[in-house]
C-alpha positions as a Markdown table, in Angstrom:
| # | Residue | x | y | z |
|---|---|---|---|---|
| 1 | Met | -10.3 | 22.5 | 7.0 |
| 2 | Ala | -14.0 | 22.5 | 6.4 |
| 3 | Gly | -15.0 | 22.8 | 2.9 |
| 4 | Arg | -11.3 | 22.0 | 1.7 |
| 5 | Thr | -11.1 | 19.7 | -1.4 |
| 6 | Ala | -8.0 | 18.3 | -3.1 |
| 7 | Val | -7.6 | 16.3 | -6.5 |
| 8 | Gly | -4.9 | 13.7 | -6.9 |
| 9 | Leu | -3.8 | 12.9 | -10.4 |
| 10 | Asp | -2.0 | 9.7 | -11.3 |
| 11 | Ile | -0.5 | 9.4 | -14.7 |
| 12 | Gly | 0.1 | 5.7 | -15.3 |
| 13 | Thr | 1.5 | 3.9 | -18.3 |
| 14 | Ser | -1.8 | 2.7 | -19.5 |
| 15 | Gly | -4.2 | 5.4 | -18.3 |
| 16 | Val | -4.9 | 8.6 | -16.3 |
| 17 | Arg | -6.9 | 8.4 | -13.2 |
| 18 | Ala | -7.9 | 10.9 | -10.5 |
| 19 | Ala | -9.8 | 11.1 | -7.3 |
| 20 | Glu | -11.1 | 14.2 | -5.4 |
| 21 | Leu | -11.6 | 14.4 | -1.7 |
| 22 | Ala | -13.4 | 16.9 | 0.4 |
| 23 | Phe | -12.0 | 17.5 | 4.0 |
| 24 | Gly | -14.0 | 18.3 | 7.0 |
| 25 | Lys | -14.6 | 16.9 | 10.5 |
| 26 | Gly | -13.9 | 12.9 | 10.6 |
| 27 | Pro | -12.9 | 11.0 | 7.6 |
| 28 | Ala | -12.3 | 12.6 | 4.2 |
| 29 | Thr | -15.3 | 12.2 | 1.7 |
| 30 | Leu | -14.4 | 10.7 | -1.9 |
| 31 | Gln | -16.5 | 12.9 | -4.3 |
| 32 | Arg | -15.3 | 12.0 | -7.5 |
| 33 | Phe | -13.0 | 9.5 | -9.2 |
| 34 | Gly | -12.5 | 8.9 | -13.0 |
| 35 | Gln | -9.9 | 7.2 | -15.3 |
| 36 | Val | -9.3 | 7.4 | -19.0 |
| 37 | Ala | -7.0 | 5.1 | -21.1 |
| 38 | Leu | -3.8 | 6.4 | -22.8 |
| 39 | Pro | -2.6 | 5.7 | -26.2 |
| 40 | Val | 0.1 | 3.3 | -26.4 |
| 41 | Gly | 3.4 | 5.0 | -26.1 |
| 42 | Ala | 2.1 | 8.4 | -24.5 |
| 43 | Val | 3.8 | 7.2 | -21.1 |
| 44 | Arg | 6.6 | 4.6 | -21.3 |
| 45 | Asp | 7.5 | 3.0 | -18.1 |
| 46 | Gly | 5.7 | 5.6 | -15.9 |
| 47 | Glu | 7.5 | 8.6 | -17.7 |
| 48 | Val | 5.5 | 10.9 | -19.9 |
| 49 | Ala | 6.7 | 10.5 | -23.6 |
| 50 | Asp | 4.2 | 12.6 | -25.5 |
| 51 | Pro | 2.8 | 15.5 | -23.3 |
| 52 | Gln | 0.2 | 16.3 | -25.7 |
| 53 | Leu | -1.5 | 12.8 | -26.0 |
| 54 | Val | -1.4 | 12.8 | -22.1 |
| 55 | Ala | -2.9 | 16.3 | -22.1 |
| 56 | Asp | -5.6 | 15.3 | -24.3 |
| 57 | Ala | -6.4 | 12.3 | -22.2 |
| 58 | Ile | -6.5 | 14.5 | -18.9 |
| 59 | Lys | -8.9 | 17.0 | -20.8 |
| 60 | His | -11.2 | 14.2 | -21.5 |
| 61 | Leu | -11.0 | 12.9 | -18.0 |
| 62 | Trp | -11.9 | 16.4 | -16.6 |
| 63 | Ser | -14.9 | 16.6 | -18.9 |
| 64 | Thr | -16.4 | 13.3 | -17.9 |
| 65 | Ala | -15.7 | 13.0 | -14.3 |
| 66 | Lys | -16.6 | 16.7 | -13.5 |
| 67 | Phe | -14.0 | 17.4 | -11.0 |
| 68 | Ser | -14.7 | 20.8 | -9.1 |
| 69 | Ser | -11.2 | 21.9 | -9.2 |
| 70 | Lys | -8.2 | 22.2 | -11.8 |
| 71 | Arg | -5.6 | 22.4 | -9.1 |
| 72 | Val | -4.0 | 18.8 | -8.7 |
| 73 | Val | -1.3 | 17.0 | -6.7 |
| 74 | Leu | 0.7 | 15.1 | -9.3 |
| 75 | Gly | 2.3 | 11.8 | -8.6 |
| 76 | Val | 5.8 | 10.5 | -10.1 |
| 77 | Ala | 7.5 | 6.9 | -10.0 |
| 78 | Asn | 9.7 | 5.6 | -12.5 |
| 79 | Gln | 13.4 | 4.7 | -13.5 |
| 80 | Lys | 14.2 | 8.2 | -12.9 |
| 81 | Val | 13.3 | 8.5 | -9.3 |
| 82 | Ile | 16.0 | 7.4 | -6.7 |
| 83 | Val | 14.9 | 6.7 | -3.2 |
| 84 | Arg | 17.8 | 5.8 | -0.9 |
| 85 | Gln | 18.0 | 5.6 | 3.1 |
| 86 | Val | 20.8 | 7.8 | 4.4 |
| 87 | Asp | 22.1 | 9.4 | 7.4 |
| 88 | Leu | 22.7 | 13.2 | 7.5 |
| 89 | Pro | 23.9 | 15.6 | 10.1 |
| 90 | Trp | 21.0 | 16.7 | 12.1 |
| 91 | Met | 19.6 | 20.3 | 11.7 |
| 92 | Pro | 16.0 | 21.7 | 11.5 |
| 93 | Ser | 14.0 | 20.5 | 8.5 |
| 94 | Asp | 14.1 | 23.7 | 6.5 |
| 95 | Glu | 17.8 | 24.1 | 7.0 |
| 96 | Leu | 18.5 | 20.5 | 5.9 |
| 97 | Arg | 16.2 | 20.8 | 2.8 |
| 98 | Lys | 18.3 | 23.9 | 1.8 |
| 99 | Ser | 21.5 | 22.0 | 2.4 |
| 100 | Leu | 20.7 | 18.8 | 0.5 |
| 101 | Pro | 22.4 | 19.7 | -2.8 |
| 102 | Leu | 25.7 | 20.0 | -0.8 |
| 103 | Gln | 25.4 | 16.8 | 1.2 |
| 104 | Val | 23.9 | 14.2 | -1.1 |
| 105 | Gln | 26.0 | 14.0 | -4.4 |
| 106 | Asp | 27.8 | 10.9 | -3.2 |
| 107 | Phe | 24.3 | 9.0 | -2.7 |
| 108 | Ile | 22.6 | 9.6 | -6.1 |
| 109 | Pro | 23.7 | 8.5 | -9.7 |
| 110 | Ile | 22.8 | 12.0 | -11.3 |
| 111 | Pro | 24.4 | 15.4 | -10.9 |
| 112 | Val | 22.4 | 17.4 | -8.1 |
| 113 | Glu | 21.9 | 20.3 | -10.4 |
| 114 | Gln | 19.8 | 18.0 | -12.7 |
| 115 | Ala | 17.7 | 16.6 | -9.8 |
| 116 | Ile | 14.8 | 17.7 | -7.7 |
| 117 | Leu | 15.6 | 16.7 | -3.9 |
| 118 | Asp | 13.5 | 16.1 | -1.0 |
| 119 | Phe | 13.7 | 13.8 | 1.9 |
| 120 | His | 11.3 | 11.9 | 4.5 |
| 121 | Ala | 12.6 | 11.9 | 8.1 |
| 122 | Ile | 12.6 | 8.6 | 9.8 |
| 123 | Glu | 14.4 | 8.9 | 13.0 |
| 124 | Glu | 17.0 | 10.5 | 14.9 |
| 125 | Val | 20.3 | 8.6 | 15.3 |
| 126 | Gln | 23.8 | 9.0 | 16.2 |
| 127 | Asp | 26.4 | 8.9 | 13.6 |
| 128 | Gly | 29.9 | 6.8 | 14.0 |
| 129 | Ala | 31.3 | 9.6 | 16.1 |
| 130 | Gly | 28.4 | 9.9 | 18.4 |
| 131 | Ser | 27.2 | 13.0 | 16.9 |
| 132 | Arg | 23.5 | 13.8 | 16.3 |
| 133 | Ala | 22.2 | 12.6 | 12.9 |
| 134 | Leu | 18.9 | 12.3 | 11.0 |
| 135 | Arg | 18.0 | 8.9 | 9.2 |
| 136 | Val | 16.0 | 9.8 | 6.1 |
| 137 | Leu | 14.6 | 8.6 | 2.9 |
| 138 | Leu | 16.3 | 10.8 | 0.4 |
| 139 | Val | 14.3 | 11.2 | -2.9 |
| 140 | Ala | 16.1 | 12.5 | -5.9 |
| 141 | Ala | 13.7 | 13.0 | -9.3 |
| 142 | Ala | 15.3 | 13.8 | -12.6 |
| 143 | Arg | 14.4 | 17.3 | -13.2 |
| 144 | Asp | 13.6 | 16.8 | -16.9 |
| 145 | Met | 11.3 | 13.9 | -16.2 |
| 146 | Val | 9.2 | 16.0 | -13.7 |
| 147 | Gln | 9.1 | 18.7 | -16.3 |
| 148 | Gly | 7.7 | 16.5 | -18.8 |
| 149 | Ala | 4.8 | 15.4 | -16.5 |
| 150 | Leu | 4.3 | 19.1 | -15.4 |
| 151 | Glu | 4.0 | 20.1 | -19.2 |
| 152 | Ala | 1.3 | 17.5 | -19.9 |
| 153 | Val | -0.8 | 18.8 | -16.8 |
| 154 | Lys | -0.2 | 22.4 | -17.8 |
| 155 | Lys | -1.2 | 21.8 | -21.4 |
| 156 | Ala | -4.4 | 20.2 | -20.1 |
| 157 | Gly | -5.2 | 23.4 | -18.4 |
| 158 | Leu | -4.6 | 22.3 | -14.9 |
| 159 | Thr | -2.5 | 23.7 | -12.2 |
| 160 | Pro | -0.1 | 21.4 | -10.3 |
| 161 | Val | 0.2 | 22.6 | -6.8 |
| 162 | Gln | 2.3 | 19.9 | -5.6 |
| 163 | Val | 4.6 | 16.9 | -7.1 |
| 164 | Asp | 4.6 | 13.8 | -4.8 |
| 165 | Leu | 6.2 | 10.3 | -4.8 |
| 166 | Thr | 3.7 | 7.8 | -5.7 |
| 167 | Pro | 4.8 | 5.1 | -3.2 |
| 168 | Phe | 4.2 | 7.9 | -0.4 |
| 169 | Ala | 0.6 | 8.3 | -1.7 |
| 170 | Val | 0.2 | 4.5 | -1.5 |
| 171 | Leu | 1.2 | 4.6 | 2.2 |
| 172 | Arg | -1.2 | 7.5 | 3.0 |
| 173 | Ser | -4.1 | 5.6 | 1.4 |
| 174 | Leu | -3.4 | 2.0 | 2.5 |
| 175 | Gly | -0.9 | 2.1 | 5.5 |
| 176 | Arg | -2.9 | 2.4 | 8.6 |
| 177 | Val | -3.5 | 0.6 | 11.9 |
| 178 | Asp | -6.7 | -1.5 | 11.8 |
| 179 | Glu | -8.4 | -4.1 | 13.9 |
| 180 | Val | -5.6 | -6.5 | 13.2 |
| 181 | Gly | -3.1 | -3.9 | 14.8 |
| 182 | Ala | -0.1 | -6.0 | 14.6 |
| 183 | Ala | 0.3 | -5.3 | 10.8 |
| 184 | Thr | 1.4 | -1.7 | 11.4 |
| 185 | Ser | 1.8 | -1.0 | 15.2 |
| 186 | Gly | 1.7 | -4.1 | 17.1 |
| 187 | Ser | 3.5 | -4.5 | 20.5 |
| 188 | Asn | 6.5 | -6.2 | 18.7 |
| 189 | Gly | 6.9 | -2.9 | 16.3 |
| 190 | Gly | 6.3 | -4.8 | 13.3 |
| 191 | Ala | 6.0 | -3.5 | 9.7 |
| 192 | Glu | 3.8 | -4.0 | 6.6 |
| 193 | Ala | 4.6 | -4.0 | 2.9 |
| 194 | Leu | 2.4 | -2.2 | 0.5 |
| 195 | Val | 2.5 | -3.5 | -3.2 |
| 196 | Asp | 1.0 | -1.4 | -5.8 |
| 197 | Val | 1.1 | -3.1 | -9.1 |
| 198 | Gly | 0.6 | -0.8 | -12.3 |
| 199 | Ala | 0.7 | -1.6 | -16.0 |
| 200 | Lys | 4.6 | -1.3 | -16.1 |
| 201 | Val | 5.6 | 0.3 | -12.8 |
| 202 | Thr | 5.2 | -1.4 | -9.5 |
| 203 | Asn | 5.6 | 0.6 | -6.1 |
| 204 | Ile | 6.7 | -1.2 | -3.0 |
| 205 | Val | 6.8 | 0.6 | 0.4 |
| 206 | Ile | 7.6 | -0.8 | 3.6 |
| 207 | His | 6.5 | 1.0 | 6.6 |
| 208 | Gln | 6.3 | 0.9 | 10.5 |
| 209 | Asn | 3.6 | 2.9 | 12.3 |
| 210 | Gly | 3.1 | 4.9 | 9.0 |
| 211 | Ile | 6.6 | 5.8 | 8.8 |
| 212 | Pro | 8.3 | 4.7 | 5.5 |
| 213 | Arg | 11.4 | 2.6 | 6.0 |
| 214 | Phe | 12.0 | 1.2 | 2.6 |
| 215 | Val | 10.8 | 2.2 | -1.0 |
| 216 | Arg | 11.5 | 0.3 | -4.2 |
| 217 | Ile | 10.1 | 1.1 | -7.7 |
| 218 | Leu | 10.3 | -1.9 | -10.1 |
| 219 | Leu | 9.8 | -1.3 | -13.8 |
| 220 | Met | 7.4 | -4.3 | -14.3 |
| 221 | Gly | 3.9 | -5.0 | -13.9 |
| 222 | Gly | 0.7 | -6.5 | -15.2 |
| 223 | Asp | 1.3 | -5.4 | -19.0 |
| 224 | Asn | 4.5 | -7.3 | -19.0 |
| 225 | Ile | 2.6 | -10.6 | -18.4 |
| 226 | Thr | 0.1 | -9.5 | -21.0 |
| 227 | Asp | 2.8 | -8.7 | -23.5 |
| 228 | Ala | 4.3 | -12.1 | -23.0 |
| 229 | Val | 0.8 | -13.6 | -23.6 |
| 230 | Ser | 0.3 | -11.7 | -26.6 |
| 231 | Glu | 3.7 | -12.5 | -28.3 |
| 232 | Arg | 3.2 | -16.3 | -27.4 |
| 233 | Leu | -0.2 | -16.5 | -28.9 |
| 234 | Gly | 0.4 | -13.9 | -31.7 |
| 235 | Val | -2.9 | -12.1 | -30.9 |
| 236 | Pro | -3.6 | -8.2 | -30.2 |
| 237 | Phe | -3.0 | -6.8 | -26.8 |
| 238 | Glu | -6.6 | -6.5 | -26.0 |
| 239 | Gln | -7.2 | -10.0 | -26.5 |
| 240 | Ala | -4.3 | -11.1 | -24.6 |
| 241 | Val | -5.7 | -9.3 | -21.7 |
| 242 | Gly | -8.8 | -11.2 | -21.7 |
| 243 | Val | -6.7 | -14.6 | -22.0 |
| 244 | Lys | -4.7 | -13.6 | -19.1 |
| 245 | Gln | -7.7 | -12.7 | -16.7 |
| 246 | Gln | -9.4 | -15.9 | -17.7 |
| 247 | Leu | -6.5 | -18.2 | -16.9 |
| 248 | Gly | -5.1 | -16.3 | -13.8 |
| 249 | Met | -1.9 | -17.6 | -12.0 |
| 250 | Ala | -1.6 | -21.1 | -10.4 |
| 251 | Pro | -1.2 | -20.5 | -6.7 |
| 252 | Val | 1.7 | -23.1 | -6.5 |
| 253 | Arg | 5.0 | -22.5 | -8.2 |
| 254 | Gly | 5.6 | -24.4 | -11.2 |
| 255 | Glu | 2.2 | -25.3 | -11.8 |
| 256 | Val | -0.3 | -24.1 | -14.5 |
| 257 | Thr | -3.9 | -23.3 | -14.5 |
| 258 | Ser | -4.8 | -25.2 | -17.6 |
| 259 | Asp | -3.3 | -26.9 | -20.7 |
| 260 | His | -4.0 | -23.7 | -22.7 |
| 261 | Pro | -0.7 | -22.5 | -24.5 |
| 262 | Ala | -0.8 | -19.2 | -22.6 |
| 263 | Ala | -0.8 | -20.8 | -19.2 |
| 264 | Arg | 2.9 | -21.6 | -19.2 |
| 265 | Val | 3.8 | -18.2 | -20.4 |
| 266 | Ile | 1.5 | -16.6 | -17.4 |
| 267 | Glu | 3.5 | -18.8 | -15.0 |
| 268 | Ser | 6.9 | -17.9 | -16.1 |
| 269 | Ser | 6.3 | -14.1 | -16.6 |
| 270 | Ala | 4.1 | -13.6 | -13.5 |
| 271 | Gly | 6.4 | -16.0 | -11.5 |
| 272 | Ser | 9.3 | -13.8 | -12.3 |
| 273 | Phe | 7.4 | -10.8 | -11.0 |
| 274 | Val | 6.5 | -12.5 | -7.7 |
| 275 | Glu | 10.3 | -13.5 | -7.4 |
| 276 | Glu | 11.2 | -9.6 | -7.9 |
| 277 | Val | 8.8 | -8.5 | -5.3 |
| 278 | Arg | 10.0 | -11.3 | -2.8 |
| 279 | Gly | 13.6 | -10.2 | -3.5 |
| 280 | Ser | 12.7 | -6.7 | -2.7 |
| 281 | Leu | 11.2 | -7.7 | 0.6 |
| 282 | Asp | 14.3 | -9.8 | 1.3 |
| 283 | Tyr | 16.7 | -7.1 | 0.5 |
| 284 | Tyr | 14.8 | -4.9 | 3.1 |
| 285 | Leu | 14.7 | -7.7 | 5.7 |
| 286 | Ala | 18.7 | -8.2 | 5.3 |
| 287 | Gln | 19.2 | -4.7 | 6.5 |
| 288 | Ala | 20.6 | -4.3 | 10.0 |
| 289 | Ala | 17.7 | -1.9 | 11.1 |
| 290 | Ser | 14.8 | -3.8 | 9.6 |
| 291 | Val | 12.0 | -5.1 | 11.6 |
| 292 | Pro | 9.9 | -8.4 | 10.7 |
| 293 | Leu | 6.9 | -8.0 | 8.2 |
| 294 | His | 3.5 | -9.0 | 9.2 |
| 295 | Arg | 1.4 | -8.9 | 6.1 |
| 296 | Val | 1.6 | -7.6 | 2.5 |
| 297 | Val | -1.3 | -5.3 | 1.2 |
| 298 | Leu | -1.8 | -5.7 | -2.6 |
| 299 | Ser | -3.4 | -2.9 | -4.8 |
| 300 | Gly | -3.2 | -1.5 | -8.3 |
| 301 | Gly | -4.6 | -2.8 | -11.6 |
| 302 | Gly | -2.1 | -5.6 | -12.0 |
| 303 | Ala | -3.2 | -6.9 | -8.7 |
| 304 | Arg | -6.4 | -8.1 | -10.2 |
| 305 | Leu | -4.7 | -11.1 | -11.8 |
| 306 | Ala | -6.4 | -14.1 | -10.3 |
| 307 | Gly | -3.9 | -16.2 | -8.1 |
| 308 | Leu | -1.5 | -13.4 | -7.7 |
| 309 | Gly | -2.3 | -12.8 | -4.1 |
| 310 | Gln | -2.0 | -16.5 | -3.2 |
| 311 | Arg | 1.2 | -16.8 | -5.1 |
| 312 | Leu | 2.8 | -14.0 | -3.4 |
| 313 | Ala | 1.7 | -15.2 | 0.0 |
| 314 | Ala | 3.3 | -18.6 | -0.6 |
| 315 | Ala | 6.5 | -16.8 | -1.8 |
| 316 | Thr | 6.9 | -14.5 | 1.1 |
| 317 | Arg | 5.3 | -16.7 | 3.8 |
| 318 | Leu | 3.2 | -13.7 | 4.8 |
| 319 | Pro | -0.6 | -13.1 | 4.6 |
| 320 | Val | -1.4 | -10.9 | 1.5 |
| 321 | Glu | -4.5 | -9.0 | 1.6 |
| 322 | Pro | -6.2 | -6.7 | -1.0 |
| 323 | Gly | -5.8 | -2.9 | -0.4 |
| 324 | Ala | -9.0 | -0.9 | 0.4 |
| 325 | Ala | -8.4 | 2.8 | 0.2 |
| 326 | Thr | -12.0 | 3.6 | 0.4 |
| 327 | Ala | -12.3 | 1.8 | 3.8 |
| 328 | Ala | -11.2 | 5.0 | 5.6 |
| 329 | Leu | -13.2 | 7.3 | 3.5 |
| 330 | Arg | -16.8 | 8.5 | 3.3 |
| 331 | Val | -18.1 | 8.0 | -0.1 |
| 332 | Gly | -20.2 | 10.8 | -1.4 |
| 333 | Lys | -21.9 | 11.0 | -4.9 |
| 334 | Thr | -19.2 | 9.8 | -6.8 |
| 335 | Gly | -21.3 | 9.0 | -9.9 |
| 336 | Leu | -20.3 | 5.4 | -9.5 |
| 337 | Ser | -22.4 | 2.5 | -8.7 |
| 338 | Ala | -21.4 | 0.1 | -5.7 |
| 339 | Asp | -20.2 | -2.4 | -8.5 |
| 340 | Gln | -18.3 | 0.1 | -10.4 |
| 341 | Leu | -16.5 | 1.3 | -7.1 |
| 342 | Ser | -15.7 | -2.2 | -6.2 |
| 343 | Tyr | -14.0 | -2.8 | -9.7 |
| 344 | Val | -11.9 | 0.4 | -9.6 |
| 345 | Glu | -11.0 | -0.1 | -5.9 |
| 346 | Pro | -7.4 | -1.5 | -6.8 |
| 347 | Gln | -6.6 | 1.5 | -8.8 |
| 348 | Ile | -7.8 | 4.1 | -6.5 |
| 349 | Ala | -5.2 | 4.0 | -3.9 |
| 350 | Val | -2.7 | 6.2 | -5.6 |
| 351 | Pro | -4.9 | 9.3 | -6.6 |
| 352 | Val | -6.5 | 9.1 | -3.1 |
| 353 | Gly | -3.3 | 9.1 | -1.5 |
| 354 | Leu | -1.9 | 12.1 | -3.5 |
| 355 | Ala | -5.1 | 14.2 | -2.7 |
| 356 | Met | -4.5 | 13.2 | 1.0 |
| 357 | Gly | -1.0 | 14.8 | 0.8 |
| 358 | Val | -2.7 | 18.1 | 0.7 |
| 359 | Ala | -4.3 | 17.4 | 4.3 |
| 360 | Ser | -1.1 | 15.8 | 6.0 |
């Protein structure tokens, strides 16, 4: 593996970002990271709407960040991706993957011929008849959505070598055993929730010892709050971003940070977002096979909203910590200063995790 590199490409609603990792002995090295804003409407709710606009942004990203390779791992997460936990008859992985179209139609709301199917094995179980079965996270992505993203990448002159689920990328980059230990693999077998807040899409993945147990993709994020502020004040989106960041979110439900007219709007819209996240975690905990959660790890550009972590901690009654994808990496000559790297840390988890998939 010495000398191997991989580039993870994240096409978000508001921008494209990529990270290049080098693999050798010991931790991977972050060699490059860059991001470029997207025009409004180029990507809608995580789905590429205008491949040419996205391709132009990717070209600009490659010209400025100086990535050494044009081979990329692409992530997807939007309303056209379905992730379900199901039990399937046990068989070797290769055979099971080939047989998916014959077995999963009842589990997904789209015709199998219009979907790209995959699975992530969780554990071996017994079905109701006592036969050997495999519990998996079934992933079904609409073929036309994936093709739209691939078209943009190819128009940019890049070669997509793999398409991955964005929540799995977040798991690779942030889901690990650390000094706390109990968060991921304590003696009581606890789990942790990773919450990556994007502009319009939020990825939630709950894992135990690095094994994903639950995935949910929410079609809401930081821009929903900004849109509410923009509408309430009648100001441009960019100005609303500044107001949102200046005011932040009150750590206590029902309170506001000031008497500014936008404060109540932020409380309402951000409060609804927190409740959606809490509801997703409660849904997981209500399942018979769930295990207790020990913490929440927060990442993504939307996680920069002041007060969000405290509010989420109050709603879930769990400690909430910021994600640090670079903590397990060596940092090479990225071209970024320490302050710049610290600023982009919340947004680096997805492209880093995508690149990590090449080595897993």
